[in-house]
C-alpha positions as CSV (number, residue, x, y, z in Angstrom):
1,X,-21.9,207.2,-32.6
2,X,-23.2,208.3,-29.9
3,X,-20.8,209.3,-26.1
4,X,-20.9,207.5,-23.6
5,X,-21.0,209.7,-20.7
6,X,-20.0,207.3,-18.0
7,X,-18.2,204.4,-17.5
8,X,-20.6,201.2,-16.8
9,X,-21.6,197.3,-16.9
10,X,-22.9,195.9,-19.8
11,X,-26.6,194.9,-18.3
12,X,-28.3,194.5,-22.3
13,X,-27.2,194.5,-25.9
14,X,-27.6,193.5,-29.2
15,X,-25.0,193.6,-31.8
16,X,-22.8,196.2,-29.8
17,X,-19.4,197.4,-30.8
18,X,-17.2,200.6,-29.1
19,X,-14.7,202.9,-30.8
20,X,-12.2,202.5,-27.8
21,X,-10.1,204.4,-29.5
22,X,-10.0,208.0,-28.0
23,X,-8.7,205.4,-24.2
24,X,-6.4,203.4,-26.1
25,X,-6.1,204.7,-30.2
26,X,-6.7,200.8,-31.0
27,X,-8.9,202.4,-33.9
28,X,-10.3,199.0,-34.6
29,X,-13.8,198.6,-32.8
30,X,-14.8,196.4,-29.4
31,X,-17.5,194.4,-29.8
32,X,-19.2,194.2,-26.2
33,X,-21.5,190.8,-25.0
34,X,-22.9,190.4,-22.4
35,X,-20.3,187.0,-21.8
36,X,-17.5,188.9,-22.5
37,X,-15.8,192.5,-21.6
38,X,-18.8,193.8,-20.7
39,X,-17.5,196.9,-18.9
40,X,-17.5,200.3,-21.0
41,X,-16.0,203.2,-20.1
42,X,-16.8,206.7,-20.9
43,X,-15.5,209.1,-24.0
44,X,-15.5,206.5,-26.2
45,X,-17.8,206.1,-29.1
46,X,-20.9,203.3,-30.2
47,X,-20.7,202.6,-33.2
48,X,-22.7,200.0,-34.4
49,X,-25.3,198.6,-32.4
50,X,-27.4,199.4,-29.1
51,X,-27.4,198.6,-25.6
52,X,-27.5,199.3,-21.6
53,X,-25.8,199.7,-18.9
54,X,-25.4,200.4,-15.4
55,X,-23.2,203.8,-14.6
56,X,-20.4,202.6,-11.9
57,X,-18.6,205.8,-12.1
58,X,-18.9,209.3,-13.1
59,X,-16.8,212.8,-13.6
60,X,-13.9,212.4,-12.2
61,X,-14.3,209.2,-11.2
62,X,-14.7,207.5,-14.6
63,X,-12.0,206.6,-16.1
64,X,-11.2,209.6,-18.5
65,X,-12.1,211.6,-16.2
66,X,-8.9,209.3,-14.0
67,X,-7.7,210.2,-17.1
68,X,-7.9,214.4,-17.1
69,X,-7.4,215.0,-14.0
70,X,-3.5,212.7,-13.9
71,X,-2.8,214.7,-17.6
72,X,-4.3,218.1,-15.2
73,X,-1.2,217.3,-12.8
74,X,0.9,217.1,-14.9
75,X,0.3,220.5,-16.2
76,X,0.5,221.7,-13.1
77,X,4.1,220.7,-12.0
78,X,5.6,221.9,-15.8
79,X,3.5,225.9,-14.5
80,X,5.8,224.9,-10.8
81,X,8.8,224.1,-13.0
82,X,8.3,227.1,-15.2
83,X,7.4,229.5,-12.2
84,X,10.4,228.5,-9.8
85,X,12.6,228.9,-12.8
86,X,11.8,232.6,-13.7
87,X,12.4,233.1,-9.5
């Protein structure tokens, strides 16, 4: 159940299964391997196995950071519209 804090590429893994439902909404665990689907995304959880990764992005540059930034920008637009209606 460890939370991945950064995006990265798997360089070593042993029966690694990831819960990506926070990003995709898909409830099935995703099997990660060096050959197929080695990308690991921040905000996802390790459900089984173990692995090592090379970090490629953190914070606002990670996939979850980009999503949160976009959601925040959408929220700012709504606040601006409300402010204009009140004037």
